[in-house]
DOVOMAR-425966 format. One line per 2 residues: number of its first residue (from 1); their letters; for each residue x, y, z of N, C-alpha, C. Coordinates in Angstrom, 2 decimals, always signed. Layout:
! residues N
NUM) a) X Y Z X Y Z X Y Z  ...
***
This chain:
! residues 258
1) xx) +0.84 -1.19 +0.00 +0.00 +0.00 +0.00 +0.87 +1.24 +0.00  +0.44 +2.25 -0.75 +1.15 +3.52 -0.78 +0.16 +4.65 -0.60
3) xx) +0.55 +5.68 +0.13 -0.30 +6.82 +0.37 +0.12 +7.99 -0.51  -0.87 +8.62 -1.13 -0.67 +9.83 -1.91 -1.53 +10.92 -1.26
5) xx) -0.95 +12.06 -0.93 -1.80 +13.14 -0.44 -1.85 +14.24 -1.50  -2.97 +14.94 -1.53 -3.20 +15.99 -2.51 -3.48 +17.30 -1.77
7) xx) -2.64 +18.30 -2.02 -2.80 +19.59 -1.37 -2.86 +20.67 -2.45  -3.55 +21.78 -2.20 -3.69 +22.82 -3.23 -2.49 +23.76 -3.27
9) xx) -2.30 +24.39 -4.43 -1.24 +25.40 -4.52 -1.60 +26.67 -3.77  -2.83 +26.72 -3.23 -3.27 +27.85 -2.40 -3.11 +27.54 -0.91
11) xx) -2.31 +26.54 -0.58 -2.07 +26.14 +0.80 -1.65 +27.31 +1.68  -0.89 +28.25 +1.13 -0.29 +29.33 +1.92 -1.02 +30.66 +1.77
13) xx) -2.24 +30.62 +1.28 -2.94 +31.87 +0.95 -3.29 +32.71 +2.17  -3.21 +32.14 +3.36 -3.58 +32.87 +4.57 -2.52 +33.87 +5.02
15) xx) -1.31 +33.76 +4.52 -0.24 +34.61 +5.03 +0.68 +35.09 +3.91  +1.27 +36.26 +4.12 +2.30 +36.78 +3.21 +3.68 +36.73 +3.85
17) xx) +3.75 +36.27 +5.07 +5.02 +36.19 +5.80 +5.83 +35.00 +5.29  +6.98 +35.22 +4.66 +7.75 +34.10 +4.09 +8.23 +33.11 +5.15
19) xx) +8.50 +33.59 +6.34 +8.93 +32.68 +7.40 +7.80 +31.77 +7.84  +6.60 +32.33 +7.96 +5.44 +31.53 +8.33 +5.08 +30.55 +7.22
21) xx) +5.24 +30.98 +5.97 +5.00 +30.07 +4.85 +5.92 +28.85 +4.93  +7.20 +29.11 +5.19 +8.15 +28.00 +5.29 +7.79 +27.07 +6.44
23) xx) +7.34 +27.66 +7.55 +6.96 +26.84 +8.70 +5.77 +25.95 +8.36  +4.76 +26.50 +7.67 +3.58 +25.72 +7.31 +3.95 +24.56 +6.37
25) xx) +4.82 +24.84 +5.40 +5.26 +23.76 +4.51 +6.03 +22.70 +5.31  +6.81 +23.16 +6.27 +7.54 +22.22 +7.13 +6.61 +21.31 +7.90
27) xx) +5.46 +21.82 +8.31 +4.48 +21.00 +9.01 +3.90 +19.93 +8.09  +3.67 +20.29 +6.84 +3.19 +19.31 +5.85 +4.24 +18.21 +5.67
29) xx) +5.49 +18.63 +5.49 +6.58 +17.66 +5.30 +6.70 +16.73 +6.50  +6.60 +17.30 +7.68 +6.74 +16.52 +8.91 +5.60 +15.51 +9.05
31) xx) +4.37 +15.93 +8.77 +3.23 +15.01 +8.85 +3.41 +13.85 +7.88  +3.82 +14.17 +6.65 +4.00 +13.12 +5.64 +5.11 +12.16 +6.03
33) xx) +6.17 +12.69 +6.62 +7.28 +11.83 +7.04 +6.89 +10.93 +8.20  +6.20 +11.48 +9.17 +5.81 +10.70 +10.35 +4.96 +9.49 +9.96
35) xx) +4.02 +9.70 +9.02 +3.07 +8.65 +8.69 +3.40 +7.92 +7.39  +4.59 +8.16 +6.84 +5.05 +7.36 +5.72 +4.36 +7.61 +4.40
37) xx) +4.02 +8.87 +4.12 +3.42 +9.21 +2.83 +4.50 +9.12 +1.74  +4.19 +8.42 +0.64 +5.17 +8.25 -0.43 +5.09 +9.33 -1.50
39) xx) +3.90 +9.92 -1.70 +3.74 +10.90 -2.78 +2.93 +12.09 -2.28  +3.42 +13.28 -2.60 +2.70 +14.52 -2.33 +2.40 +15.18 -3.68
41) xx) +1.11 +15.41 -3.95 +0.68 +16.04 -5.18 +0.19 +17.46 -4.87  +0.63 +18.42 -5.64 +0.18 +19.80 -5.49 -0.69 +20.12 -6.70
43) xx) -1.97 +20.35 -6.47 -2.89 +20.58 -7.58 -3.23 +22.08 -7.71  -3.69 +22.46 -8.87 -3.99 +23.87 -9.15 -5.33 +24.25 -8.53
45) xx) -5.29 +25.32 -7.72 -6.51 +25.80 -7.07 -6.50 +27.32 -6.96  -5.82 +27.96 -7.90 -5.81 +29.42 -7.91 -4.73 +30.06 -7.08
47) xx) -3.83 +29.27 -6.52 -2.73 +29.81 -5.72 -1.52 +30.15 -6.56  -0.56 +30.83 -5.93 +0.66 +31.24 -6.63 +1.92 +30.60 -6.05
49) xx) +1.74 +29.69 -5.11 +2.90 +29.18 -4.38 +3.26 +27.74 -4.71  +2.74 +27.21 -5.82 +2.99 +25.81 -6.13 +4.46 +25.46 -6.22
51) xx) +5.21 +26.23 -6.98 +6.65 +25.97 -7.14 +7.38 +26.12 -5.82  +7.00 +27.12 -5.04 +7.62 +27.37 -3.74 +7.36 +26.21 -2.79
53) xx) +6.13 +25.72 -2.75 +5.79 +24.59 -1.89 +6.59 +23.36 -2.29  +6.66 +23.10 -3.58 +7.42 +21.94 -4.08 +8.88 +22.05 -3.69
55) xx) +9.46 +23.24 -3.88 +10.87 +23.44 -3.56 +11.16 +23.14 -2.09  +10.35 +23.70 -1.21 +10.59 +23.51 +0.22 +10.35 +22.05 +0.65
57) xx) +9.34 +21.41 +0.09 +9.09 +20.01 +0.42 +10.26 +19.13 -0.02  +10.78 +19.38 -1.21 +11.92 +18.59 -1.70 +13.18 +18.89 -0.89
59) xx) +13.36 +20.13 -0.51 +14.51 +20.50 +0.31 +14.46 +19.78 +1.66  +13.29 +19.77 +2.28 +13.14 +19.10 +3.57 +13.40 +17.60 +3.46
61) xx) +13.01 +16.99 +2.34 +13.17 +15.54 +2.17 +14.60 +15.14 +1.84  +15.41 +16.06 +1.39 +16.80 +15.77 +0.98 +17.72 +15.68 +2.19
63) xx) +18.55 +14.64 +2.29 +19.52 +14.58 +3.38 +20.38 +15.84 +3.42  +20.72 +16.29 +4.61 +21.45 +17.55 +4.76 +22.76 +17.57 +3.98
65) xx) +23.45 +16.44 +3.92 +24.76 +16.43 +3.27 +24.67 +16.53 +1.75  +23.45 +16.41 +1.20 +23.28 +16.54 -0.25 +22.67 +17.87 -0.68
67) xx) +22.25 +18.67 +0.28 +21.52 +19.88 -0.07 +22.36 +20.88 -0.87  +23.61 +21.02 -0.52 +24.45 +21.98 -1.25 +24.64 +21.56 -2.70
69) xx) +24.65 +20.28 -2.94 +24.81 +19.79 -4.32 +23.54 +20.00 -5.14  +22.39 +19.84 -4.49 +21.12 +19.83 -5.23 +20.38 +21.15 -5.23
71) xx) +20.70 +22.03 -4.29 +19.98 +23.29 -4.18 +20.95 +24.46 -4.14  +21.00 +25.27 -5.19 +21.85 +26.46 -5.16 +21.28 +27.49 -4.19
73) xx) +22.08 +28.47 -3.83 +21.59 +29.55 -2.98 +20.48 +30.30 -3.71  +19.36 +30.46 -3.05 +18.23 +31.16 -3.65 +17.40 +31.79 -2.55
75) xx) +16.76 +32.93 -2.84 +15.99 +33.63 -1.79 +14.83 +32.81 -1.25  +14.28 +31.90 -2.04 +13.15 +31.09 -1.59 +13.51 +30.20 -0.40
77) xx) +14.80 +29.91 -0.25 +15.24 +29.02 +0.84 +15.74 +29.79 +2.06  +15.52 +31.10 +2.07 +16.04 +31.94 +3.16 +15.57 +31.46 +4.52
79) xx) +14.31 +31.04 +4.62 +13.75 +30.63 +5.90 +13.55 +29.12 +6.01  +14.25 +28.37 +5.18 +14.10 +26.92 +5.23 +14.52 +26.36 +6.59
81) xx) +15.32 +27.09 +7.32 +15.78 +26.62 +8.62 +14.69 +26.53 +9.67  +13.53 +27.17 +9.43 +12.44 +27.06 +10.42 +11.68 +25.75 +10.26
83) xx) +11.90 +25.03 +9.16 +11.22 +23.75 +8.98 +11.85 +22.71 +9.90  +11.05 +21.92 +10.59 +11.62 +20.90 +11.48 +12.31 +19.80 +10.69
85) xx) +13.40 +19.25 +11.22 +14.07 +18.15 +10.52 +13.16 +16.93 +10.45  +13.25 +16.20 +9.34 +12.37 +15.03 +9.17 +12.90 +13.80 +9.88
87) xx) +14.22 +13.63 +9.90 +14.83 +12.47 +10.57 +14.26 +11.14 +10.06  +14.06 +11.06 +8.75 +13.61 +9.83 +8.13 +14.82 +8.91 +7.88
89) xx) +14.61 +7.64 +7.54 +15.73 +6.71 +7.41 +16.81 +7.13 +6.42  +16.46 +7.90 +5.39 +17.47 +8.32 +4.42 +18.36 +9.44 +4.93
91) xx) +17.98 +10.07 +6.03 +18.77 +11.16 +6.62 +19.74 +10.58 +7.64  +20.82 +10.04 +7.14 +21.77 +9.36 +8.01 +22.90 +10.30 +8.44
93) xx) +23.40 +10.15 +9.66 +24.52 +10.97 +10.11 +25.83 +10.49 +9.50  +26.86 +11.32 +9.61 +28.19 +10.91 +9.13 +28.78 +9.94 +10.15
95) xx) +29.04 +8.73 +9.72 +29.61 +7.70 +10.58 +30.71 +6.98 +9.82  +31.33 +6.03 +10.46 +32.29 +5.17 +9.75 +31.51 +4.26 +8.82
97) xx) +32.00 +4.05 +7.60 +31.27 +3.20 +6.64 +31.17 +1.76 +7.11  +30.01 +1.15 +6.85 +29.78 -0.25 +7.21 +29.29 -1.01 +6.00
99) xx) +29.86 -2.16 +5.74 +29.42 -2.98 +4.61 +27.95 -3.37 +4.80  +27.19 -3.21 +3.75 +25.77 -3.53 +3.79 +24.89 -2.33 +4.09
101) xx) +25.48 -1.22 +4.56 +24.67 -0.03 +4.87 +24.17 +0.61 +3.58  +22.92 +1.05 +3.61 +22.33 +1.74 +2.46 +22.22 +3.22 +2.78
103) xx) +22.72 +4.06 +1.85 +22.72 +5.50 +2.06 +22.28 +6.22 +0.79  +21.68 +7.36 +0.98 +21.32 +8.21 -0.15 +22.58 +8.94 -0.62
105) xx) +22.70 +9.11 -1.94 +23.91 +9.74 -2.45 +23.68 +10.51 -3.73  +24.75 +11.11 -4.19 +24.73 +11.84 -5.45 +25.92 +11.35 -6.28
107) xx) +25.61 +10.79 -7.45 +26.65 +10.22 -8.31 +27.18 +11.27 -9.28  +28.50 +11.27 -9.48 +29.14 +12.22 -10.39 +30.36 +11.56 -11.03
109) xx) +30.73 +12.06 -12.19 +31.87 +11.49 -12.91 +33.16 +12.23 -12.55  +34.18 +11.43 -12.42 +35.53 +11.95 -12.23 +36.41 +11.18 -13.20
111) xx) +36.67 +11.82 -14.36 +37.34 +11.09 -15.44 +36.38 +10.08 -16.03  +36.81 +8.84 -16.16 +35.96 +7.79 -16.70 +35.20 +7.02 -15.63
113) xx) +35.47 +7.34 -14.37 +34.85 +6.59 -13.27 +33.70 +7.37 -12.67  +32.77 +6.62 -12.07 +31.61 +7.22 -11.43 +31.76 +7.09 -9.92
115) xx) +31.62 +8.21 -9.24 +31.71 +8.23 -7.78 +30.39 +8.73 -7.21  +30.21 +8.50 -5.90 +28.99 +8.96 -5.24 +29.35 +9.61 -3.91
117) xx) +28.78 +10.77 -3.70 +28.84 +11.41 -2.38 +27.73 +10.81 -1.55  +28.09 +10.04 -0.53 +27.09 +9.40 +0.33 +27.15 +9.94 +1.76
119) xx) +27.71 +11.13 +1.90 +27.72 +11.79 +3.20 +28.80 +11.32 +4.13  +29.88 +10.73 +3.60 +31.00 +10.29 +4.42 +32.22 +11.17 +4.13
121) xx) +33.35 +10.82 +4.70 +34.54 +11.67 +4.56 +35.10 +11.68 +3.15  +34.79 +10.67 +2.37 +35.31 +10.60 +1.00 +34.25 +10.00 +0.09
123) xx) +34.29 +10.32 -1.19 +33.32 +9.74 -2.12 +33.59 +8.25 -2.33  +32.55 +7.54 -2.73 +32.66 +6.10 -2.95 +32.65 +5.81 -4.44
125) xx) +33.45 +4.84 -4.85 +33.45 +4.38 -6.24 +32.18 +3.58 -6.50  +31.47 +3.92 -7.57 +30.22 +3.24 -7.90 +30.50 +2.09 -8.85
127) xx) +30.09 +0.90 -8.48 +30.19 -0.27 -9.34 +28.78 -0.62 -9.83  +28.71 -1.25 -10.98 +27.42 -1.59 -11.54 +26.88 -0.45 -12.39
129) xx) +25.67 -0.62 -12.86 +25.05 +0.36 -13.76 +24.35 +1.44 -12.94  +24.77 +2.66 -13.15 +24.17 +3.80 -12.43 +24.31 +5.04 -13.29
131) xx) +23.44 +6.01 -13.02 +23.49 +7.28 -13.74 +23.94 +8.38 -12.80  +24.40 +9.48 -13.37 +24.75 +10.64 -12.57 +23.50 +11.21 -11.93
133) xx) +23.65 +11.80 -10.76 +22.53 +12.39 -10.06 +22.21 +11.65 -8.76  +21.11 +12.02 -8.18 +20.73 +11.46 -6.89 +20.31 +10.01 -7.02
135) xx) +20.68 +9.20 -6.04 +20.31 +7.79 -6.05 +20.55 +7.16 -4.69  +20.21 +5.89 -4.58 +20.38 +5.13 -3.35 +21.43 +4.06 -3.57
137) xx) +22.36 +3.93 -2.62 +23.51 +3.05 -2.80 +23.77 +2.21 -1.56  +24.31 +0.99 -1.80 +24.71 +0.10 -0.71 +26.23 -0.04 -0.69
139) xx) +26.80 +0.08 +0.49 +28.25 -0.07 +0.64 +28.62 -1.55 +0.54  +29.52 -1.87 -0.40 +29.95 -3.27 -0.58 +31.42 -3.46 -0.22
141) xx) +32.13 -2.36 -0.03 +33.54 -2.45 +0.35 +33.90 -1.17 +1.10  +34.74 -1.31 +2.13 +35.16 -0.16 +2.92 +36.54 +0.33 +2.51
143) xx) +37.45 -0.58 +2.25 +38.80 -0.23 +1.80 +39.13 -1.03 +0.55  +38.98 -0.41 -0.63 +38.51 +0.95 -0.89 +37.00 +1.06 -0.71
145) xx) +36.52 +2.30 -0.60 +35.09 +2.53 -0.41 +34.37 +2.37 -1.73  +33.50 +1.36 -1.80 +32.75 +1.08 -3.03 +31.28 +0.88 -2.70
147) xx) +30.44 +1.27 -3.65 +28.99 +1.12 -3.49 +28.39 +0.59 -4.78  +27.18 +0.05 -4.65 +26.40 -0.36 -5.82 +25.00 +0.25 -5.67
149) xx) +24.32 +0.50 -6.79 +22.94 +1.00 -6.69 +22.07 +0.00 -5.93  +21.14 +0.51 -5.13 +20.31 -0.36 -4.30 +18.93 +0.25 -4.12
151) xx) +17.99 -0.59 -3.73 +16.65 -0.14 -3.40 +16.55 +0.04 -1.88  +15.88 +1.08 -1.41 +15.71 +1.24 +0.03 +14.96 +0.06 +0.63
153) xx) +15.33 -0.37 +1.83 +14.68 -1.53 +2.44 +13.31 -1.23 +3.00  +13.02 +0.04 +3.29 +11.77 +0.41 +3.94 +11.42 +1.83 +3.50
155) xx) +10.55 +2.48 +4.25 +10.20 +3.85 +3.91 +11.45 +4.72 +3.87  +11.56 +5.51 +2.82 +12.79 +6.26 +2.58 +12.53 +7.75 +2.42
157) xx) +11.28 +8.12 +2.19 +10.94 +9.52 +1.96 +9.79 +9.62 +0.98  +9.50 +10.84 +0.56 +8.38 +11.07 -0.36 +8.86 +11.73 -1.65
159) xx) +8.04 +11.62 -2.68 +8.25 +12.34 -3.93 +7.20 +13.42 -4.07  +7.59 +14.54 -4.67 +6.68 +15.68 -4.81 +6.34 +15.86 -6.29
161) xx) +5.04 +16.02 -6.58 +4.57 +16.21 -7.94 +3.82 +17.54 -8.02  +4.32 +18.46 -8.82 +3.60 +19.71 -9.07 +2.77 +19.50 -10.32
163) xx) +1.48 +19.32 -10.14 +0.62 +18.91 -11.24 +0.38 +20.01 -12.27  +0.12 +21.24 -11.81 -0.29 +22.37 -12.66 -1.67 +22.14 -13.28
165) xx) -2.31 +21.05 -12.91 -3.66 +20.78 -13.40 -4.66 +20.87 -12.25  -5.91 +21.01 -12.58 -6.95 +21.09 -11.56 -7.09 +19.76 -10.83
167) xx) -7.85 +19.80 -9.75 -7.92 +18.64 -8.86 -8.41 +17.39 -9.57  -9.53 +17.46 -10.26 -10.09 +16.27 -10.91 -9.11 +15.69 -11.93
169) xx) -8.48 +16.54 -12.72 -7.52 +16.06 -13.72 -6.28 +15.47 -13.05  -5.85 +16.08 -11.96 -4.70 +15.55 -11.23 -4.99 +14.17 -10.67
171) xx) -6.18 +14.00 -10.11 -6.56 +12.70 -9.54 -6.65 +11.62 -10.62  -7.18 +11.98 -11.78 -7.28 +11.01 -12.87 -5.89 +10.60 -13.36
173) xx) -4.98 +11.56 -13.44 -3.62 +11.25 -13.89 -2.85 +10.40 -12.89  -3.21 +10.51 -11.61 -2.49 +9.76 -10.59 -2.78 +8.27 -10.64
175) xx) -3.91 +7.88 -11.23 -4.27 +6.47 -11.44 -4.23 +5.68 -10.12  -5.12 +6.05 -9.21 -5.15 +5.46 -7.88 -6.22 +4.38 -7.77
177) xx) -6.07 +3.53 -6.76 -7.07 +2.50 -6.49 -8.23 +3.05 -5.66  -7.92 +3.95 -4.75 -8.91 +4.53 -3.85 -8.63 +6.02 -3.71
179) xx) -9.68 +6.84 -3.73 -9.53 +8.29 -3.51 -10.51 +8.71 -2.42  -9.97 +9.30 -1.35 -10.75 +9.71 -0.20 -10.66 +11.23 -0.06
181) xx) -11.79 +11.89 +0.03 -11.84 +13.34 +0.25 -12.09 +13.62 +1.72  -11.46 +14.65 +2.25 -11.68 +15.06 +3.63 -12.57 +16.30 +3.64
183) xx) -13.60 +16.30 +4.48 -14.54 +17.42 +4.54 -15.31 +17.37 +5.85  -15.59 +18.55 +6.41 -16.38 +18.57 +7.64 -17.82 +18.15 +7.36
185) xx) -18.20 +18.13 +6.08 -19.54 +17.68 +5.70 -19.57 +16.19 +5.33  -18.45 +15.52 +5.49 -18.38 +14.12 +5.14 -18.91 +13.21 +6.23
187) xx) -18.83 +11.92 +5.97 -19.27 +10.91 +6.93 -18.35 +10.93 +8.15  -18.92 +10.89 +9.31 -18.14 +10.82 +10.55 -17.20 +9.61 +10.46
189) xx) -15.91 +9.84 +10.66 -14.93 +8.77 +10.50 -15.21 +7.60 +11.44  -15.89 +7.88 +12.56 -16.20 +6.80 +13.51 -17.29 +5.87 +12.99
191) xx) -18.02 +6.34 +11.97 -19.08 +5.53 +11.38 -18.73 +5.02 +9.98  -17.54 +5.35 +9.51 -17.17 +5.05 +8.12 -16.35 +3.78 +8.01
193) xx) -16.52 +3.11 +6.87 -15.62 +2.02 +6.50 -14.63 +2.61 +5.51  -13.41 +2.79 +5.97 -12.41 +3.50 +5.17 -11.59 +2.48 +4.38
195) xx) -11.67 +2.53 +3.05 -10.91 +1.57 +2.22 -9.46 +2.00 +2.07  -8.57 +1.33 +2.77 -7.15 +1.69 +2.73 -6.34 +0.54 +2.14
197) xx) -6.52 +0.29 +0.86 -5.80 -0.79 +0.19 -5.29 -0.29 -1.15  -4.10 -0.73 -1.52 -3.52 -0.34 -2.80 -2.96 +1.07 -2.78
199) xx) -3.06 +1.74 -3.92 -2.59 +3.13 -4.03 -3.74 +4.04 -3.57  -3.57 +4.65 -2.41 -4.64 +5.41 -1.78 -4.35 +6.90 -1.85
201) xx) -5.29 +7.66 -2.40 -5.18 +9.10 -2.45 -6.05 +9.74 -1.38  -5.48 +10.71 -0.66 -6.20 +11.42 +0.40 -6.15 +12.90 +0.05
203) xx) -7.31 +13.51 -0.16 -7.39 +14.85 -0.72 -7.77 +15.88 +0.34  -7.07 +17.01 +0.32 -7.30 +18.09 +1.27 -7.61 +19.39 +0.52
205) xx) -8.47 +20.21 +1.11 -8.80 +21.50 +0.54 -7.84 +22.57 +0.99  -8.20 +23.82 +0.70 -7.33 +24.95 +1.04 -7.79 +25.55 +2.36
207) xx) -7.03 +26.51 +2.91 -7.46 +27.14 +4.17 -8.82 +27.84 +4.06  -9.20 +28.31 +2.86 -10.44 +29.07 +2.72 -11.54 +28.33 +1.96
209) xx) -11.19 +27.26 +1.24 -12.18 +26.57 +0.42 -12.08 +25.06 +0.61  -13.25 +24.42 +0.72 -13.27 +22.98 +0.80 -13.10 +22.35 -0.57
211) xx) -12.99 +21.05 -0.59 -12.74 +20.32 -1.84 -13.87 +20.53 -2.83  -15.11 +20.47 -2.37 -16.23 +20.63 -3.29 -16.28 +22.03 -3.89
213) xx) -15.94 +23.03 -3.08 -15.88 +24.39 -3.60 -14.81 +24.54 -4.66  -13.68 +23.91 -4.44 -12.59 +23.98 -5.41 -13.00 +23.30 -6.71
215) xx) -13.66 +22.14 -6.62 -14.13 +21.46 -7.82 -15.15 +22.31 -8.57  -16.09 +22.87 -7.84 -17.13 +23.69 -8.47 -16.56 +24.92 -9.15
217) xx) -15.51 +25.47 -8.58 -14.89 +26.67 -9.14 -14.39 +26.42 -10.55  -13.98 +25.18 -10.83 -13.47 +24.82 -12.16 -14.48 +23.98 -12.94
219) xx) -15.73 +24.00 -12.48 -16.80 +23.23 -13.15 -16.42 +21.76 -13.32  -15.86 +21.21 -12.26 -15.43 +19.81 -12.29 -16.27 +18.97 -11.34
221) xx) -16.20 +17.68 -11.59 -16.84 +16.71 -10.71 -15.91 +15.53 -10.60  -15.97 +14.86 -9.47 -15.14 +13.66 -9.29 -15.87 +12.73 -8.34
223) xx) -15.87 +11.46 -8.68 -16.54 +10.46 -7.85 -15.56 +9.87 -6.84  -15.59 +10.40 -5.63 -14.71 +9.90 -4.58 -15.24 +8.57 -4.04
225) xx) -14.33 +7.74 -3.59 -14.75 +6.49 -2.96 -15.34 +6.74 -1.58  -14.91 +7.83 -0.96 -15.42 +8.17 +0.36 -15.15 +9.66 +0.63
227) xx) -16.12 +10.33 +1.22 -15.93 +11.70 +1.72 -16.10 +11.61 +3.23  -15.04 +11.91 +3.96 -15.02 +11.62 +5.39 -14.63 +12.84 +6.21
229) xx) -15.25 +12.95 +7.36 -14.90 +13.98 +8.34 -14.02 +13.34 +9.40  -12.75 +13.68 +9.40 -11.81 +13.08 +10.35 -11.64 +13.91 +11.61
231) xx) -12.36 +15.04 +11.70 -12.33 +15.86 +12.92 -13.77 +16.15 +13.33  -14.55 +15.12 +13.66 -15.95 +15.36 +14.03 -16.03 +16.20 +15.30
233) xx) -16.98 +17.12 +15.29 -17.17 +17.95 +16.46 -16.12 +19.02 +16.64  -15.48 +19.44 +15.54 -14.44 +20.46 +15.66 -15.00 +21.73 +16.29
235) xx) -14.22 +22.36 +17.13 -14.69 +23.53 +17.87 -14.18 +24.84 +17.27  -13.34 +24.78 +16.29 -12.86 +25.98 +15.62 -13.64 +26.18 +14.32
237) xx) -13.70 +27.43 +13.87 -14.45 +27.74 +12.65 -13.85 +27.01 +11.46  -12.54 +27.00 +11.40 -11.84 +26.32 +10.30 -10.72 +25.45 +10.85
239) xx) -10.28 +24.51 +10.04 -9.11 +23.67 +10.35 -8.11 +23.87 +9.23  -6.93 +24.28 +9.57 -5.91 +24.51 +8.54 -5.51 +23.19 +7.89
241) xx) -5.04 +23.30 +6.65 -4.71 +22.10 +5.89 -3.68 +21.25 +6.61  -2.63 +21.89 +7.13 -1.59 +21.12 +7.81 -2.12 +20.46 +9.08
243) xx) -3.11 +21.09 +9.74 -3.73 +20.48 +10.92 -4.58 +19.28 +10.51  -5.32 +19.44 +9.41 -6.14 +18.33 +8.91 -5.27 +17.15 +8.49
245) xx) -4.08 +17.44 +7.96 -3.15 +16.38 +7.58 -2.77 +15.53 +8.78  -2.36 +16.18 +9.87 -1.96 +15.43 +11.06 -3.14 +14.61 +11.60
247) xx) -4.31 +15.23 +11.70 -5.47 +14.53 +12.25 -5.87 +13.33 +11.40  -5.93 +13.54 +10.09 -6.39 +12.49 +9.18 -5.39 +11.34 +9.10
249) xx) -4.13 +11.68 +8.92 -3.12 +10.62 +8.78 -2.95 +9.84 +10.08  -3.11 +10.49 +11.21 -3.02 +9.78 +12.49 -4.13 +8.73 +12.61
251) xx) -5.35 +9.13 +12.23 -6.48 +8.19 +12.30 -6.30 +7.05 +11.30  -5.95 +7.38 +10.08 -5.78 +6.35 +9.06 -4.61 +5.43 +9.39
253) xx) -3.61 +5.96 +10.05 -2.46 +5.14 +10.42 -2.85 +4.02 +11.38  -3.80 +4.29 +12.25 -4.30 +3.27 +13.16 -5.08 +2.20 +12.41
255) xx) -5.74 +2.63 +11.32 -6.59 +1.71 +10.56 -5.83 +0.85 +9.57  -4.69 +1.34 +9.11 -4.02 +0.67 +7.99 -3.48 -0.70 +8.42
257) xx) -3.44 -1.60 +7.46 -2.92 -2.94 +7.68 -2.02 -3.30 +6.50  -0.73 -3.11 +6.66 +0.20 -3.46 +5.58 +1.55 -3.85 +6.16
***
């Protein structure tokens, strides 16, 4: 089973403060990391921050030792430091190399040979078929330091997709087994049978508009498998998207069986 969450490009419409924007994106990243979300989709909903949200989410997901290689200095990252660290399995500290250890790295050519920066004191020689750029590698030799391309053994992080398409079109392109919408007008989660099997999409609205309002704005319709209220009896007028993420994923995490 894999979880896909869908958030609008208007996620940050409530504030113009760049530091607060970075903090809110950091909360989304943190929620997704805690509950093992594999894919984050950003759909078009009239916002202007889609690229910015994607950038910060990808920055947060990248191990610290690779950030300088993958992200040049840019003003959009000025307040990235307010985002909480994810501390996911791919974010490994600098330690002595161990045979069999899997680490995230960045492959680059030096002459005719391919090396990988895997966050240690020296780059590792890459054996086997690999391409330049970011990848996952397993240490097969310490002296000399050698690695081979490898698949992560467990949850490793998330991928971010900036759709640039409206919600209904984004959901259709994602080709999911189950799509669940979150709404205060939905079925009380305590009374719902939540289908959490296969590729599961969980859709969230914006701070000012619910999912149905967003669909109506673009004259769209979509047949969700379930529309559920995961915060029954809420006492606040609104629930922010990042707050709904934590509440929904926490409940679904208890229900999931994989």
